[in-house]
C-alpha positions in Angstrom: 166.7 -64.8 102.2 169.4 -63.4 104.6 169.0 -64.7 108.1 170.6 -63.0 111.1 170.8 -64.5 114.5 172.9 -66.2 117.2 173.3 -69.4 115.1 174.8 -67.6 112.1 177.8 -69.5 110.8 180.6 -68.9 108.3 179.7 -70.9 105.1 181.9 -74.0 104.8 181.6 -76.1 101.6 182.9 -79.2 103.4 179.5 -79.5 105.0 178.1 -80.5 101.6 179.9 -83.9 102.0 179.6 -84.6 105.7 178.7 -88.1 106.9 175.6 -88.3 109.1 175.3 -90.9 111.9 172.0 -92.8 111.8 171.8 -95.7 114.3 175.4 -96.7 113.8 175.7 -96.1 110.1 177.6 -93.2 108.6 175.7 -92.0 105.5 176.2 -89.1 103.0 174.2 -86.1 103.9 171.6 -86.6 101.2 171.1 -90.3 102.1 170.6 -89.8 105.8 167.0 -90.6 106.6 164.7 -91.9 109.4 161.4 -93.6 109.3 158.1 -91.6 109.1 157.0 -93.8 112.0 159.8 -92.5 114.2 158.6 -91.1 117.6 160.5 -87.9 117.1 158.9 -87.2 113.8 155.4 -88.3 114.9 155.1 -86.6 118.3 158.5 -84.8 119.1 159.3 -87.6 121.6 163.0 -87.3 122.3 165.9 -85.4 123.8 169.1 -83.9 122.3 172.4 -82.1 122.9 175.0 -80.3 120.9 178.7 -79.9 121.7 181.5 -77.8 120.2 184.9 -79.3 119.2 187.8 -77.1 120.1 191.3 -78.1 119.2 190.4 -81.8 119.4 188.4 -81.5 122.6 184.7 -81.9 123.1 184.2 -78.9 125.3 182.0 -79.3 128.5 181.0 -82.8 127.3 180.3 -84.2 130.7 177.8 -81.4 131.5 176.0 -82.0 128.2 175.8 -85.7 128.9 174.5 -85.1 132.4 171.7 -83.0 130.9 171.0 -85.6 128.2 170.7 -88.4 130.8 168.5 -86.3 133.1 166.3 -85.4 130.1 165.9 -89.1 129.1 165.1 -90.0 132.7 162.5 -87.3 132.9 160.6 -88.6 129.9 161.1 -92.2 130.9 163.2 -93.2 127.9 166.1 -95.7 127.9 169.1 -94.4 126.0 170.2 -97.9 125.1 173.9 -97.3 125.6 176.3 -96.1 128.3 177.9 -92.7 128.4 181.2 -94.3 127.3 179.6 -95.9 124.3 177.8 -92.7 123.3 181.0 -90.8 123.6 182.8 -93.3 121.4 180.1 -93.0 118.7 180.5 -89.2 118.9 184.2 -89.5 118.4 183.7 -92.0 115.6 181.4 -89.6 113.7 183.9 -86.7 114.1 186.8 -88.9 113.0 184.9 -90.1 109.9 184.4 -86.5 108.9 188.1 -85.6 109.7 187.1 -83.0 112.1 189.7 -81.8 114.6 188.7 -78.2 115.4 185.9 -75.6 114.9 183.2 -78.3 114.6 179.7 -78.6 116.1 178.0 -81.9 116.6 174.4 -82.3 117.5 173.2 -85.8 118.8 169.5 -86.5 118.9 167.7 -89.4 120.6 164.1 -90.4 120.1 162.1 -93.2 121.6 162.2 -95.1 118.4 159.9 -96.5 115.7 156.2 -96.7 116.4 153.9 -99.6 115.2 151.4 -96.9 114.2 151.1 -93.1 114.6 150.3 -92.6 118.3 151.5 -90.8 121.4 151.5 -94.1 123.3 155.1 -95.2 124.2 154.0 -98.8 124.5 153.5 -98.8 120.7 157.3 -98.4 120.2 158.6 -101.5 118.4 162.3 -100.9 118.3 165.3 -99.4 120.1 165.8 -95.6 120.4 166.8 -93.8 117.3 170.2 -92.0 117.5 171.2 -89.4 114.9 174.3 -87.3 114.9 175.0 -84.3 112.7 178.5 -83.0 112.7 179.4 -79.8 110.8 182.4 -77.6 110.2 181.0 -74.6 111.9 182.5 -71.3 113.1 180.3 -68.5 114.5 179.9 -65.6 112.2 182.1 -62.7 113.2 179.6 -60.3 111.7 177.0 -61.5 114.2 179.3 -60.8 117.1 180.1 -57.4 115.7 176.5 -56.4 114.9 174.9 -58.1 117.8 171.3 -59.1 117.8 168.0 -57.4 118.4 165.2 -58.9 120.5 161.4 -58.6 120.6 159.4 -59.6 123.6 157.0 -62.4 122.6 153.5 -62.8 124.0 154.2 -66.5 124.3 155.4 -67.3 127.9 157.8 -69.8 129.1 155.6 -72.4 130.9 155.3 -73.7 134.4 157.6 -76.7 135.2 154.6 -78.7 136.2 153.6 -79.3 132.6 156.8 -78.8 130.6 159.9 -78.0 132.5 162.0 -75.5 130.6 165.2 -77.5 131.6 164.0 -80.4 129.4 165.9 -80.2 126.2 163.3 -82.1 124.2 162.5 -82.3 120.5 159.3 -80.4 120.9 160.3 -76.7 120.4 157.1 -75.4 119.0 156.4 -72.7 121.5 159.9 -71.3 121.0 159.4 -71.5 117.2 156.1 -69.5 117.6 157.9 -66.9 119.8 160.6 -66.6 117.2 158.1 -66.1 114.4 156.5 -63.2 116.4 160.0 -61.6 116.8 160.8 -62.0 113.1 157.5 -60.5 112.1 158.2 -57.6 114.4 161.6 -57.0 112.6 163.8 -58.5 115.3 166.4 -61.3 115.2 165.2 -63.4 118.1 162.6 -63.5 120.8 162.8 -62.6 124.4 160.3 -64.6 126.5 158.8 -63.9 129.9 157.8 -66.4 132.6 154.2 -67.0 133.8 154.6 -64.1 136.3 155.8 -61.6 133.8 159.5 -61.6 134.7 162.2 -62.0 132.0 162.9 -65.7 131.6 165.0 -66.5 128.5 165.2 -66.1 124.7 163.8 -68.7 122.3 167.2 -70.4 121.8 169.6 -68.7 124.1 169.8 -67.5 127.7 169.5 -63.7 128.4 171.7 -61.6 130.6 171.7 -57.9 131.4 174.2 -55.6 133.1 172.9 -52.8 135.3 174.3 -49.3 135.3 176.0 -50.3 138.6 177.9 -53.1 136.8 175.9 -56.0 138.2 175.2 -59.0 135.9 171.6 -60.3 136.1 170.0 -63.4 134.6 166.7 -65.1 135.4 166.2 -67.3 138.4 166.5 -70.4 136.2 163.1 -71.7 137.1 161.7 -71.0 133.6 164.7 -71.3 131.3 167.0 -73.9 129.8 169.8 -74.7 132.3 172.3 -73.6 129.7 175.8 -74.9 129.9 177.2 -71.6 128.7 174.9 -69.8 131.1 176.4 -71.7 134.0 179.9 -71.0 132.9 179.2 -67.2 132.7 177.9 -67.3 136.3 181.0 -69.3 137.3 183.5 -66.9 135.7 181.6 -63.9 137.1 182.0 -65.2 140.6 185.7 -66.1 140.1 186.5 -62.7 138.7 184.6 -60.9 141.5 182.0 -59.5 139.1 178.7 -59.1 141.0 176.1 -61.4 139.5 172.7 -62.6 140.5 170.0 -65.1 139.4 166.9 -63.1 140.2 163.5 -61.9 139.0 163.6 -58.8 136.9 161.2 -57.2 134.4 161.3 -55.4 131.1 161.4 -52.2 133.2 164.9 -53.2 134.2 165.9 -54.4 130.7 164.9 -51.2 129.0 167.2 -49.3 131.4 170.1 -51.8 131.2 173.7 -50.6 130.5 174.5 -53.8 128.6 172.8 -57.0 127.5 173.9 -60.2 125.9 172.7 -63.8 125.2 174.6 -67.0 125.6 174.6 -70.4 123.9 176.8 -73.4 123.1 177.3 -72.3 119.5 177.6 -68.6 119.6 179.1 -68.2 123.1 178.3 -64.6 124.1 176.5 -62.4 121.6 175.7 -58.7 122.4 172.2 -57.4 122.3 171.8 -54.0 120.7 168.0 -53.5 121.0 165.0 -54.9 122.9 161.6 -54.0 121.5 163.1 -51.2 119.5 164.8 -49.6 122.5 168.6 -49.3 122.1 170.7 -50.9 124.9 173.0 -48.1 126.2 176.3 -50.0 125.5 175.7 -52.9 123.2 179.3 -54.0 123.2 180.1 -52.8 126.7 183.1 -53.4 128.9 181.6 -56.2 131.0 180.3 -58.0 128.0 183.8 -57.9 126.4 185.4 -59.0 129.7 183.0 -61.9 130.1 183.6 -63.1 126.5 187.3 -63.1 127.2 186.8 -65.0 130.5 184.6 -67.5 128.9 187.2 -68.2 126.2 189.8 -68.6 128.9 187.4 -71.2 130.6 187.3 -73.1 127.3 191.1 -72.9 127.0 191.5 -74.3 130.5 189.1 -77.2 129.6 191.0 -77.9 126.4 194.4 -77.9 128.2 193.1 -80.2 131.0 191.7 -82.6 128.4 194.8 -82.8 126.2 195.8 -86.1 127.6 192.5 -87.6 126.4 192.0 -88.5 122.7 188.7 -87.3 121.3 189.3 -88.5 117.8 
């Protein structure tokens, strides 16, 4: 089955032999396992982050760690190590896999092993479970050239009083259900609305549109993941004098957009070609191309500034 989406990567055979970090041990891919009593497996109780490695530098690591610590605090979970210790373990995993560039590492924390299957956190009998999966991973150029199509799901992004969208938790079931709707409709990924019917986000990326007047719009941020890449795009827009706004807008606006794109840690900026079967006027438009270049320059500045720090 051929899968097309923003997480498409160029095949790399080296990933067959990567070492997976499981609670301090580095294990061959096929030997890396966790307990069936783990909180993450039983009830999706945990938080995670993923970071790209560019030229020996873990890009925007501090922002990702900020979000991880905030997520752990939100669900009342002790991480069990300091930021410095976690960073050292990330570096150790990359070094063990001889990764220096074009790598992507996902680190996942759960509350730990349960005494018995249950939601109750008091039945946890061990420390948090920490798993890291590092892969040699470059975004597919075909995806960037083709762009992606979106379908608006009937599944809404929920209110923050029962599951705040900024919480990067292990439970992604509503996003999975939205994506399944999109796939069954013949699209690549799902566009999701908020509880008021305004555009919120996609199932795994943040959504942006560009008006015919050249303004860049994204949602208010109240019902979407506080994406690191999303924040960087807003930053470079302001620095470059490109009008941008975090605001409420509807599908009426999206269907009349001049350009549209989605953002994420892995794919960066990916153009959107259609929404609900309606073609975007310029799917690889001038502002999308300009923002992709400005974002790459932002990564370059981060790498240059960090060159005095060893990440391996």
